[in-house]
Every structure is written in structure tokens, then in C-alpha cells.
C-alpha positions in Angstrom: 77.0 66.4 48.5 78.1 65.3 51.9 77.9 68.1 54.6 81.1 67.3 56.7 85.2 66.6 56.0 86.5 64.2 58.5 90.4 63.8 58.6 91.7 60.8 59.9 95.6 61.0 60.6 96.6 57.5 60.9 100.2 58.3 60.2 102.1 57.9 63.4 105.1 55.6 64.6 102.8 53.4 67.2 105.9 52.9 68.9 104.7 50.7 71.4 103.1 48.5 69.1 106.5 48.1 67.2 108.7 47.2 69.8 106.2 44.5 70.9 106.6 42.9 67.4 104.0 44.1 65.3 105.0 44.9 61.7 101.2 45.3 60.6 100.1 49.4 60.8 98.2 49.7 64.1 95.2 50.7 62.2 95.2 47.5 60.5 95.6 45.1 63.4 92.8 43.0 64.2 90.6 41.8 67.1 87.3 39.7 66.6 87.2 40.2 63.3 87.7 43.8 63.0 90.9 46.2 62.6 91.6 49.0 64.9 90.3 51.5 62.6 86.9 49.5 62.3 86.6 50.1 66.4 87.2 53.6 66.2 84.9 54.6 63.3 82.0 52.5 64.7 82.0 55.5 67.1 81.0 58.0 65.0 77.8 58.5 62.2 80.3 58.8 58.9 77.2 58.6 57.1 77.5 62.3 55.7 81.5 62.5 55.9 84.1 62.7 53.2 86.8 60.5 54.9 90.3 61.8 54.1 93.0 59.2 55.7 96.1 60.5 56.0 98.8 57.7 55.9 102.4 56.9 55.6 104.2 56.0 52.6 105.9 52.7 53.7 102.5 51.5 54.8 101.0 52.1 51.2 104.1 50.5 49.5 104.5 47.3 52.4 101.0 46.9 53.5 98.5 48.5 50.3 96.7 50.3 53.3 95.3 52.8 50.8 93.9 49.9 48.4 92.5 48.3 52.2 91.0 51.7 53.6 89.0 51.8 49.8 87.7 48.3 50.4 86.3 49.1 53.4 85.1 52.7 53.0 84.6 53.4 49.4 86.4 54.0 46.4 85.5 58.3 46.7 87.6 58.5 50.2 90.7 60.6 50.2 94.0 59.4 50.9 96.9 62.0 51.5 100.3 60.0 51.6 103.2 61.3 53.7 106.9 60.4 53.5 108.0 60.9 57.0 106.9 61.4 60.5 105.6 65.0 60.8 106.0 66.8 64.5 102.5 66.4 65.6 98.7 65.5 64.3 98.1 69.2 64.0 100.9 69.5 61.4 99.7 66.4 60.1 96.1 67.5 59.6 97.2 70.5 57.8 98.5 68.4 55.1 94.8 68.1 53.9 94.2 71.4 52.7 93.4 71.0 49.5 90.3 69.2 50.4 89.7 71.4 53.7 90.1 75.1 52.4 86.4 75.8 52.2 83.3 76.6 54.5 82.7 72.8 54.8 82.7 72.1 58.8 85.9 69.9 59.5 86.0 67.0 61.9 89.7 65.7 63.1 89.5 62.2 64.8 92.5 60.4 66.1 91.1 57.3 65.7 92.5 55.1 68.3 89.7 55.1 70.8 86.4 53.2 71.1 83.6 55.4 72.5 79.7 55.2 73.2 77.3 56.8 72.2 77.8 57.1 68.9 79.1 60.6 67.8 76.7 62.2 65.4 77.8 65.7 63.9 74.3 66.6 62.9 73.4 67.1 66.6 76.0 70.2 66.9 74.6 73.6 67.5 74.8 75.6 64.4 76.1 78.5 66.5 79.1 76.9 67.6 82.8 77.5 66.0 84.1 74.7 67.9 83.1 71.2 69.7 85.0 68.6 72.1 83.8 65.3 73.0 85.1 64.5 76.6 85.2 61.6 79.3 85.7 61.8 82.8 89.7 61.2 83.6 92.6 62.6 85.8 95.5 61.0 84.2 98.0 63.5 82.6 98.1 61.2 79.5 95.6 63.0 78.0 94.5 66.7 76.9 91.8 68.5 79.1 88.8 71.2 78.3 88.0 73.4 81.3 84.4 73.9 81.1 81.3 75.8 82.5 77.9 74.8 81.3 79.3 73.1 78.2 81.1 76.0 77.4 85.0 75.4 76.9 87.0 78.4 78.1 90.5 77.0 78.2 92.0 73.7 76.9 95.5 72.1 77.9 97.6 69.2 76.7 99.1 66.5 78.8 97.6 68.7 81.9 94.9 67.6 83.9 93.4 71.3 84.4 89.9 69.6 84.9 88.4 66.2 84.9 86.9 66.7 81.6 89.8 64.6 79.2 89.3 65.2 75.6 88.3 61.9 73.7 90.3 63.1 70.2 87.1 64.1 68.4 87.3 68.1 67.4 84.8 69.9 65.1 85.5 73.3 63.7 82.5 75.0 61.7 84.5 75.3 58.6 87.9 73.9 57.6 89.0 77.6 56.9 88.8 78.4 60.8 90.8 75.2 61.1 93.5 76.5 58.8 93.6 79.9 59.9 94.1 79.1 63.7 96.5 76.1 62.6 99.1 77.9 60.8 99.0 80.2 63.7 100.4 77.8 65.7 102.9 76.8 63.2 104.2 80.2 62.5 104.7 80.6 66.2 105.6 77.0 67.3 103.1 76.6 69.8 103.7 73.3 70.9 103.8 71.3 73.8 106.8 68.9 74.7 108.0 69.9 70.9 104.9 68.6 69.0 101.9 70.1 67.7 98.8 69.1 69.1 95.2 69.5 68.1 93.3 70.8 71.1 95.6 73.9 72.2 94.1 75.3 68.8 90.7 76.1 71.0 92.8 78.6 73.1 93.3 80.8 70.2 89.7 80.5 69.1 88.4 81.3 72.5 91.0 84.5 73.0 89.2 85.7 69.9 85.8 85.0 71.3 84.9 82.0 69.5 82.2 79.9 71.3 83.5 76.1 71.8 81.1 73.7 73.2 81.7 70.1 74.5 79.6 67.2 75.2 80.5 64.0 77.7 80.5 60.5 76.2 79.5 57.6 78.6 82.2 54.9 77.7 85.8 55.7 76.9 88.0 52.8 75.6 91.4 53.7 74.5 93.0 51.4 72.1 96.4 53.3 71.2 98.8 51.3 73.6 99.4 48.0 73.5 98.2 47.4 77.2 94.7 49.3 76.7 94.1 47.3 73.2 94.8 44.1 74.9 92.6 44.4 77.6 90.0 46.0 75.0 90.2 42.9 73.4 90.1 40.5 76.6 87.5 42.3 78.7 85.4 45.0 76.6 84.5 43.3 73.4 82.2 40.1 74.1 78.7 39.8 75.4 79.6 37.9 78.6 76.1 35.7 78.2 77.2 34.4 75.0 79.0 31.4 76.9 78.0 29.9 80.3 78.5 31.6 83.5 80.9 29.5 85.8 79.6 28.5 88.6 81.2 27.6 92.3 80.5 27.5 95.8 81.3 25.8 99.6 78.9 24.4 101.6 77.5 27.3 102.9 76.8 28.8 99.5 75.4 25.6 98.3 71.7 26.1 98.6 71.7 29.5 97.1 73.7 28.3 94.1 71.1 25.7 93.6 68.4 28.4 93.6 70.6 30.4 91.4 70.8 27.7 88.7 67.2 27.8 88.6 66.8 31.3 88.0 69.4 31.3 85.6 67.5 28.6 83.5 64.4 30.6 84.0 66.5 34.0 82.3 68.0 31.3 79.7 71.1 32.0 80.7 73.7 29.1 80.4 75.9 27.7 82.9 78.6 25.3 84.1 78.6 24.1 88.0 81.8 23.2 89.0 80.8 22.3 92.3 80.2 21.8 95.5 77.5 19.5 94.5 76.5 18.4 98.2 76.2 20.3 101.1 78.3 18.8 103.4 81.4 21.0 104.5 84.4 21.4 102.0 86.9 23.7 101.0 85.9 26.4 98.4 89.0 27.0 96.6 89.1 23.3 95.0 86.1 24.6 93.2 86.4 27.9 92.3 89.6 27.0 91.2 87.8 24.9 88.4 85.5 27.9 87.4 88.5 30.2 87.4 89.7 27.7 84.7 86.5 27.6 82.7 87.4 31.7 82.4 91.2 31.3 81.9 90.6 29.1 78.7 87.8 31.3 77.5 84.8 28.9 77.8 83.3 31.1 80.0 83.6 34.7 80.1 82.8 35.3 83.8 81.8 33.5 86.9 79.9 33.4 90.0 81.0 32.2 93.2 79.1 31.7 96.7 80.4 31.4 100.3 79.1 32.6 103.4 80.7 36.0 103.3 81.6 36.0 100.0 84.9 37.4 101.6 86.7 33.8 101.0 86.0 33.5 97.2 86.5 36.7 96.4 90.3 36.8 97.9 91.3 33.4 96.5 89.5 34.6 93.2 91.5 37.7 92.8 95.1 35.7 93.3 94.7 34.8 89.7 96.1 37.3 87.4 93.3 36.9 84.8 90.3 37.7 87.3 88.9 40.8 88.5 86.5 39.5 91.4 84.4 41.9 93.3 82.4 41.3 96.1 78.6 41.9 95.2 75.8 41.9 97.3 73.2 44.0 96.4 72.2 46.0 93.0 74.6 48.9 93.5 77.7 46.7 93.9 76.6 44.6 90.8 76.3 47.9 88.6 79.6 49.5 89.8 81.7 46.1 90.1 81.0 45.9 85.9 80.9 49.8 85.4 84.0 51.1 87.3 85.9 47.8 87.8 85.0 45.4 84.7 85.1 42.5 86.7 84.8 39.1 85.2 83.8 37.3 88.4 81.2 38.2 91.0 81.5 36.9 94.9 78.2 36.6 96.5 77.5 36.3 100.2 74.9 33.5 100.8 74.4 35.2 104.6 72.9 38.2 102.7 71.7 37.3 99.2 68.5 36.0 98.5 67.1 34.6 95.4 65.3 37.9 95.1 68.4 39.7 95.2 70.1 37.4 93.3 68.0 38.3 90.3 68.3 41.9 90.4 71.9 41.4 90.3 72.1 39.1 87.5 70.1 42.0 85.7 72.3 44.3 86.7 75.2 42.5 85.5 73.0 41.9 82.0 72.1 45.7 81.4 75.9 47.2 82.5 79.5 47.2 80.9 82.7 48.8 81.3 82.8 52.9 81.5 86.6 52.9 80.4 88.4 56.2 80.6 89.4 56.8 84.6 88.6 53.8 85.5 90.8 51.6 83.1 93.6 54.0 84.0 93.2 52.9 87.6 93.0 49.0 86.6 95.8 49.5 84.4 98.2 50.3 87.3 97.7 46.6 88.6 95.9 44.5 86.2 98.5 45.6 83.0 101.9 45.7 85.0 
């Protein structure tokens, strides 16, 4: 017998996807050979989980979502079919009462995110009554937990009462615990903007002296909006070293670019050199533009360009709406150009970077990835507009 019940409420409107012309249910939208539901569930160890999906009736009739889910996750999963949109995720999850009204630990996951490291419910302390995963954020789009020493003492929906936003994983020591407090919320019409959310249930539990713990994730990517999903598809999923790096320079960056090519060869990293090919005065933009075109057409996932200060190629690269370029001159700027800015182009000043530092920069690019979370919120304001 499996140790946990895992509810996955996937019956929402997904209005922004509908408005963009998507007809297929959001959980079944594909990217890189995986559906959104797959990208979400890879963030959880589901080995010991009884999967309980809550789906819409029209998605069953029009898209056979129930059969698709069984093909993916086994014939023993539970499918709850609802005929109308509920007043929120909490009310939706209560519809699984027949499967969760017991003393088995319950996990609720709103599966429109991808996060790392993977969540393993076996790691939750047996003394905790509730548990949330969090990530660093400040946008009012999320729910938040106020935390001291990994103990939650207050939760708020759509209000940044801390910098610890809730990922969308909600654990309860038993399904009966969840149903007890969920029904109190429903009976007393405890809503936010006329909607029943799951997170505020912990306030009732905390008031009754129950213990709610938390832990933070390292990487957090939202898939629930069209803009965020497109960003995830275009910038997050692929290993940037699967395709060759696009290299460019002007005359002042030529020597370092040639040295960089030798380093890349030793590191078994392929590249495409778009020029310049001789150390004579030239304008960097003509060569840089060829490099950016390789990124735009997906022949390269990222590029590196060299000029004396790095400023010129950096300014020019950022004029292209498909490019996020960072000025990089040491290990720190390389790491956070990736982790905080999701750069797909790196501008390197030949005046300050030598071969040894270039190798360190490449290693930082290879070993880091975008953190997402609050950093995507910041990028979204100008990248996705």
C-alpha cells in the first residue's frame, strides 16, 4: 500500500491560454516532447503516492484526458470528474473526500510549476502537521508564508507578508486533518477575492497549535501563464551546450577569441566562429549580428562576444529582443548572469579577461542554471512585454 495521497487539481479555466488560442487542456500542452503535467510532476517523487487527478467533464469528452493520464501514470490512478468550475482550489480538492477521509498523509499539488530539487515526502518530519515548500519572491501574485526557523506562523494569499512564497505543495499529516479545516473554511466562507485557496488553511491549524514546517527550493519555474510557459520553453529546458556556441568579436577581442576557441576544443565544446577573422580594425556589430542570428534561429543556444571593454557588444546584443546579454569578466558575474538573469549571450572584455579566467567563466556557465522565481518576475517586466 502506498504511503501518501497526492491530489492534483487540473480542472481550472486556464483563461490566458484559452485567450491565446489554445483549445487543448493546459496540462496536455506539449513542449520538448513532454506535457506540462509531466514537467510539473518530475519535481515530485511520486513512487509512494496514490495519484488523484481532478479533471473537467468537457476535457474528458473532448480530449480524453482521463485515458491519457492513465496511460501516463497507470490504470490505478483515481480520476474525479467535475462538471463545473468550482470557487477555488480548496473547494475542488474537497471533492476528493471519498479517497482522502482517512489517516493517510495528504499532499496537494497545483501542478503548474517546475522546481528543483525534487520533493520527496519521505523527508518530512513525522512530528509536523503541515508542510509547505517556498521560494524567494516579492510579487503579490503568490501566496506567502511567514517563517521562523523553518516553522510557519502565518500564511497569506496574494499578499507578500514575507519573501517566502509558496511553491504550490501543501502537505497534511492526514487527509482527515485537511478535510476538517477545509470544511471550516467553506462553512465560514473564508475566501480571498471570493475564491477558496488552500494556503490559508494553515492559519486555522496554527491557531489550534498544530505545527507547520517549511523548506525552500533552489529553482522555481512557473508554467501557469502563457508568458512564463513560453519563457520556460525557450530559455530553461535545453542544455545550452548541446548546440555550438556562437562566437564573435572585433579586432580588440580577436586574440582572446582565438584563445577561447582552443579552450573550448580542450573542453569538448563546439562553436561557430562568426568573425572577425583577422586582427585588423573593424566594427563589431557586423560580426555580432551573425552570431545573434544563430541564437535567434536556434542553431545556437547562446553566444559569447569579445571587445576591449565588453560594453559595445553588450549594448548592441541587448538591442535584439531575443537576447539577454550580460557583461561578464569573472566567475561571480558569470554565475549570476545565469542564475539571476538567464543570459543567452555573454559579453567579455578582452582588456580584463585572460585565458585562465575565460576557462573559469566557461565552467561557471556549464555548472549553473536559472533560479527562476523572483528573478523571472523581474525579467518578465521587460522580456515578455
